[in-house]
N, CA, C and O atoms as a DFTB+ gen file, in Angstrom:
216 C
 N C O
     1  1       8.517       9.745      -8.318
     2  2       8.849       8.391      -7.948
     3  2       7.639       7.476      -8.123
     4  3       7.767       6.397      -8.701
     5  1       6.459       7.890      -7.632
     6  2       5.272       7.040      -7.756
     7  2       4.821       6.944      -9.208
     8  3       4.334       5.898      -9.637
     9  1       4.980       8.026      -9.966
    10  2       4.605       7.989     -11.378
    11  2       5.478       6.986     -12.130
    12  3       4.988       6.273     -13.005
    13  1       6.759       6.929     -11.795
    14  2       7.652       5.955     -12.428
    15  2       7.207       4.533     -12.128
    16  3       7.232       3.674     -13.009
    17  1       6.801       4.281     -10.897
    18  2       6.333       2.947     -10.521
    19  2       5.098       2.568     -11.334
    20  3       4.964       1.423     -11.766
    21  1       4.205       3.519     -11.541
    22  2       3.008       3.232     -12.340
    23  2       3.367       2.968     -13.795
    24  3       2.798       2.073     -14.419
    25  1       4.304       3.736     -14.343
    26  2       4.729       3.519     -15.723
    27  2       5.392       2.156     -15.899
    28  3       5.265       1.532     -16.953
    29  1       6.090       1.700     -14.878
    30  2       6.754       0.398     -14.928
    31  2       5.771      -0.746     -14.716
    32  3       6.108      -1.905     -14.961
    33  1       4.557      -0.433     -14.263
    34  2       3.539      -1.456     -14.075
    35  2       3.593      -2.165     -12.739
    36  3       3.081      -3.277     -12.611
    37  1       4.198      -1.551     -11.747
    38  2       4.254      -2.161     -10.420
    39  2       2.838      -2.173      -9.845
    40  3       2.223      -1.115      -9.713
    41  1       2.307      -3.354      -9.500
    42  2       0.889      -3.461      -9.139
    43  2       0.519      -3.036      -7.723
    44  3      -0.641      -2.716      -7.465
    45  1       1.477      -3.025      -6.803
    46  2       1.166      -2.705      -5.407
    47  2       2.172      -1.682      -4.885
    48  3       3.370      -1.768      -5.157
    49  1       1.658      -0.717      -4.132
    50  2       2.537       0.299      -3.539
    51  2       2.254       0.399      -2.049
    52  3       1.112       0.602      -1.635
    53  1       3.294       0.257      -1.254
    54  2       3.207       0.436       0.190
    55  2       4.048       1.646       0.562
    56  3       5.209       1.753       0.166
    57  1       3.457       2.550       1.320
    58  2       4.174       3.749       1.742
    59  2       4.244       3.759       3.258
    60  3       3.222       3.730       3.944
    61  1       5.455       3.800       3.763
    62  2       5.675       3.913       5.203
    63  2       6.189       5.319       5.459
    64  3       7.357       5.621       5.215
    65  1       5.317       6.164       5.947
    66  2       5.677       7.542       6.232
    67  2       5.646       7.815       7.722
    68  3       5.074       7.053       8.502
    69  1       6.264       8.900       8.094
    70  2       6.340       9.246       9.513
    71  2       4.955       9.423      10.126
    72  3       4.687       8.911      11.213
    73  1       4.073      10.148       9.433
    74  2       2.722      10.361       9.976
    75  2       1.944       9.060      10.100
    76  3       1.281       8.816      11.108
    77  1       2.030       8.230       9.073
    78  2       1.329       6.957       9.121
    79  2       1.846       6.059      10.227
    80  3       1.068       5.422      10.937
    81  1       3.154       6.010      10.372
    82  2       3.730       5.178      11.431
    83  2       3.356       5.703      12.809
    84  3       3.149       4.923      13.739
    85  1       3.269       7.024      12.944
    86  2       2.812       7.592      14.218
    87  2       1.385       7.143      14.535
    88  3       1.022       6.971      15.699
    89  1       0.577       6.956      13.478
    90  2      -0.809       6.499      13.652
    91  2      -0.903       4.972      13.712
    92  3      -1.972       4.425      13.985
    93  1       0.211       4.288      13.458
    94  2       0.210       2.827      13.479
    95  2      -0.353       2.208      12.219
    96  3      -0.989       1.156      12.274
    97  1      -0.123       2.859      11.064
    98  2      -0.670       2.340       9.816
    99  2       0.273       2.619       8.655
   100  3       1.165       3.462       8.745
   101  1       0.054       1.893       7.562
   102  2       0.767       2.160       6.327
   103  2      -0.254       2.478       5.240
   104  3      -1.436       2.158       5.363
   105  1       0.219       3.102       4.194
   106  2      -0.643       3.422       3.052
   107  2      -0.435       2.356       1.982
   108  3       0.699       2.022       1.638
   109  1      -1.535       1.826       1.462
   110  2      -1.498       0.855       0.381
   111  2      -2.295       1.412      -0.788
   112  3      -3.379       1.968      -0.610
   113  1      -1.738       1.254      -1.994
   114  2      -2.497       1.630      -3.185
   115  2      -2.183       0.623      -4.271
   116  3      -1.029       0.420      -4.647
   117  1      -3.227       0.005      -4.759
   118  2      -3.089      -0.895      -5.898
   119  2      -3.077      -0.080      -7.181
   120  3      -3.603       1.032      -7.220
   121  1      -2.492      -0.619      -8.206
   122  2      -2.364       0.117      -9.464
   123  2      -3.720       0.498     -10.060
   124  3      -3.840       1.540     -10.703
   125  1      -4.723      -0.323      -9.855
   126  2      -6.050      -0.050     -10.405
   127  2      -6.955       0.709      -9.435
   128  3      -8.068       1.091      -9.799
   129  1      -6.492       0.928      -8.216
   130  2      -7.303       1.622      -7.213
   131  2      -7.261       3.129      -7.434
   132  3      -6.231       3.688      -7.810
   133  1      -8.396       3.771      -7.196
   134  2      -8.436       5.226      -7.316
   135  2      -7.929       5.914      -6.055
   136  3      -7.308       6.975      -6.123
   137  1      -8.197       5.304      -4.906
   138  2      -7.790       5.897      -3.633
   139  2      -6.918       4.928      -2.848
   140  3      -7.023       3.710      -2.986
   141  1      -6.064       5.504      -2.030
   142  2      -5.218       4.694      -1.155
   143  2      -6.033       4.191       0.028
   144  3      -7.026       4.802       0.424
   145  1      -5.598       3.076       0.580
   146  2      -6.194       2.517       1.793
   147  2      -5.144       2.599       2.890
   148  3      -3.946       2.503       2.625
   149  1      -5.599       2.777       4.112
   150  2      -4.688       2.826       5.247
   151  2      -4.897       1.561       6.062
   152  3      -6.002       1.271       6.520
   153  1      -3.818       0.818       6.233
   154  2      -3.873      -0.507       6.839
   155  2      -3.127      -0.486       8.172
   156  3      -1.990      -0.020       8.231
   157  1      -3.750      -0.984       9.241
   158  2      -3.055      -1.052      10.532
   159  2      -1.807      -1.935      10.428
   160  3      -1.815      -2.966       9.755
   161  1      -0.749      -1.517      11.101
   162  2       0.512      -2.256      11.041
   163  2       0.368      -3.713      11.457
   164  3       1.036      -4.583      10.898
   165  1      -0.483      -3.987      12.420
   166  2      -0.595      -5.361      12.911
   167  2      -1.339      -6.295      11.960
   168  3      -1.398      -7.499      12.209
   169  1      -1.905      -5.769      10.882
   170  2      -2.590      -6.639       9.920
   171  2      -2.057      -6.486       8.493
   172  3      -2.706      -6.921       7.542
   173  1      -0.896      -5.878       8.342
   174  2      -0.330      -5.644       7.008
   175  2      -0.031      -6.957       6.287
   176  3      -0.346      -7.096       5.105
   177  1       0.567      -7.910       6.975
   178  2       0.950      -9.172       6.328
   179  2      -0.277      -9.881       5.758
   180  3      -0.263     -10.309       4.604
   181  1      -1.317     -10.006       6.542
   182  2      -2.534     -10.671       6.073
   183  2      -3.175      -9.891       4.923
   184  3      -3.657     -10.487       3.960
   185  1      -3.179      -8.576       5.022
   186  2      -3.755      -7.729       3.979
   187  2      -3.032      -7.952       2.648
   188  3      -3.673      -8.142       1.614
   189  1      -1.710      -7.928       2.678
   190  2      -0.933      -8.098       1.451
   191  2      -1.088      -9.516       0.907
   192  3      -1.192      -9.701      -0.305
   193  1      -1.104     -10.510       1.776
   194  2      -1.320     -11.887       1.313
   195  2      -2.655     -12.005       0.597
   196  3      -2.741     -12.658      -0.443
   197  1      -3.696     -11.384       1.134
   198  2      -5.007     -11.407       0.482
   199  2      -4.954     -10.724      -0.879
   200  3      -5.528     -11.221      -1.848
   201  1      -4.270      -9.592      -0.955
   202  2      -4.163      -8.868      -2.230
   203  2      -3.402      -9.689      -3.265
   204  3      -3.768      -9.699      -4.441
   205  1      -2.353     -10.372      -2.839
   206  2      -1.561     -11.166      -3.773
   207  2      -2.302     -12.412      -4.244
   208  3      -2.046     -12.899      -5.345
   209  1      -3.213     -12.932      -3.434
   210  2      -4.002     -14.108      -3.805
   211  2      -5.134     -13.754      -4.767
   212  3      -5.603     -14.614      -5.512
   213  1      -5.571     -12.505      -4.756
   214  2      -6.720     -12.080      -5.571
   215  2      -6.396     -12.051      -7.045
   216  3      -7.255     -11.715      -7.860
């Protein structure tokens, strides 16, 4: 599924998984990023807005 998204050129990926939600965070990975970042749920909107503005 993630490989298909990369082939299609989708620039941002957000993963909401059970473990991450238990920790209060989501996984973010940009298409050009080598590693995923874990973002606290309470700051996801601001984080994504910043990424989209860049």
